[in-house]
N, C-alpha and C positions, 0 to 999 in steps of 0.2 A: 575806833580803829579805821584808818583810811582805806578806801576801796582801791583795789589794784586795777591795772588796765584790763586784766582778764575778767574781773568782776563786772566792770562797766561794759565790756564787750558782750557779756552774757545778756544784757538788757535787750539786745537786738535779736535774740532768738525766742521762738515761741515756747512758752511753758508747756509741759506735758499735758495733754488732754484739752488744749485750747483750740479754738476755731478762729482762723484768720479771715478778715473781710477787708477788701480794698475799697476805700471810699475816696472820692474826689471832691474837693472843696472848690466851688466855682463862684463867679460873680464878676462884676465890673471892676475896673481899675479903682483902687482906693477904697474898696468896700470893707476891707479888714481881713482878707484871707490869710495873709502872712501872720498877722496878729493872732488870728484864730488858731492856726496850726501851732504856733509857738505857745499859746496859752494851754491848749489841751494835751500837747505831747508830753509823755512821761520820759522821753529821751531828749537829748539835745537835738533840736530839729535841724535838718539840712535846709539851707536857704540859698537861693540863687538871685540875690538882690544886686542890681547894678544901678549906677547913678543915671538919672534922666538927662538927656541931651536936648538941645534945641531942635535938632533934626528929628528926633523921635517925637517930640511934642507936636511938631508940625504934621506928622503922619497920624498920630493917635488922637488928636483933638481932646486932650485930657481935661477933665473938669475939676480936679483936685489940685489947687495951686500950691498947697502946703507940702505936698509930697516931693521928696528929693530922689527917691529910689523906686524901682519897680522890679517885680519878679520876671525873669526872662526865660526861665525853663520850668521850674516847679519848686515848691516847698515840700518837705517830707517829714512826717512825724509818726508817732505810734501811741496808741492809748488802749489799755486793757479795761474792759468793762466787766461787770458781774457775769458769772456763768462761763468764764474762760473765753470770752469773745475778745479777740485782739484786732483792733482796727489799725490798718495801715493807711495813713492820711496823706493824700497827694494834693497840695495846693496848686491850682492852675493859674497861669498868668491871666490878666484881665482884659488886655486889649484885643479887639477883633482880629488883628493881623496874626494872632497866635492860635487861630481856630484849628489849624492842622495839628499843632502841638497838643491842644486840648483833646482832640479826637484820639490821639495816640495815648494820652493819659487815661482816657475812658476805657481803653481795652482791658478787659478782665475785671472792671469795677462792678461791684454789686449795688452801688448806690452813689448818689450825688447829693451834696449839701450846697444849696445856692444861697449865698449871703446877699442880702438886699438892703440898700439904703433908700428909705422912703422919700428922700429928696430927689432921687433919680430912679424912679420905679422902672422906667422904660429900658434902662441899661441892663436889666437882668434877663430880658427876653432872649438874647442870643445864647446865654448859658442854658436856659430852659429848652430852647430849640435843639441845642446839641445833645442834651440828655434824652429828649424825646426821639430825636433821630437815631440815637444809639439804643433805644428801648430800655433805658436804665431808670429804675425808680428814683425819685428824688424828694427831698424835703426843702421847703422854703424857710429860711431863717432870717427874720427881720433883725438886723444888727442895730444896736442903739447908738445914735449919734446926737450930740447936743444940738438942739434946735430943729431936729427932724420931726416932720408931722407924725402924730400918733394916730394913724387911721385904725378904725375898727377892722376886725378880721374879715368880716363879710365884704367890706369895701375893698380891702386888699385883694381878696379872692376874685372879685369882679374885675378890678383894674388889671390883674395879671391873667385873667381868663383861666384861673387855676381850677383843674378838675377837682371834684368833691373828694376824691380818694387820695389827694396829695396833702401830706401834713404841712401845717403852717405854724411856726413857733416864733416867739420873740426871745432875743438873747442879747447879751453884751459880750462881745468877743474878747474883751480884756479880762474877764473874770471866770475862773474855771467852773465853778458850780453852775453859773448861768450858761456858759458856752457848752457844757456837756449836754444841756437840754436838746440841742440840735442833733447831736449824735444819737442820743437815746431815742428820739422820735424817729430818726432815719432807720436805725437798726431794728426797732420794733416793727416798722413798716416792712422792712426787707424780710424779716423772719415771720411775718404774719402768715398763718395757714391759708388765708384767703388769697394770697398772691400766687399766681400761676408761675411755676418754675420756668416755663417757656417764655414768659413775658411777651 
């Protein structure tokens, strides 16, 4: 039996007894944020992709030559986890000039997931800085790219100056079961009884 428009609309409402959590997915341009939100979302994700222009490339100094589009506002998706936890996922734009937009997206967020490409480790520092500035807990997710260096976790922690209490996971943003590992690590950290509500 085909679903009706009202059936599909119901997917956007919280099931009874569920808890909603706002999560922002951050990272540099081309690190896989849009792909990540699209992979994990259980609803058709909202995307604000626009074609790159020569003028924009001159401003942003982009390092991913194969990309033809970029997120200009945000991506949005939803994922329900075990225990009635519903995650509202907001994918942030990656270019530094969108820092004010990212700060706006972080308002009300309980956590951030920072996607990292090990070929360009230094490009995640701005995302980490914005999360620390906002006092929001975060998880680092090393996204899998062909040919990217596979550093040991202790090497990555040292290179990123990552505090010992920040989770670090590896995932592939293209595959659901792998991608969910980042959300599970983040939510587990957010809900940890050791975390102070005041942050």
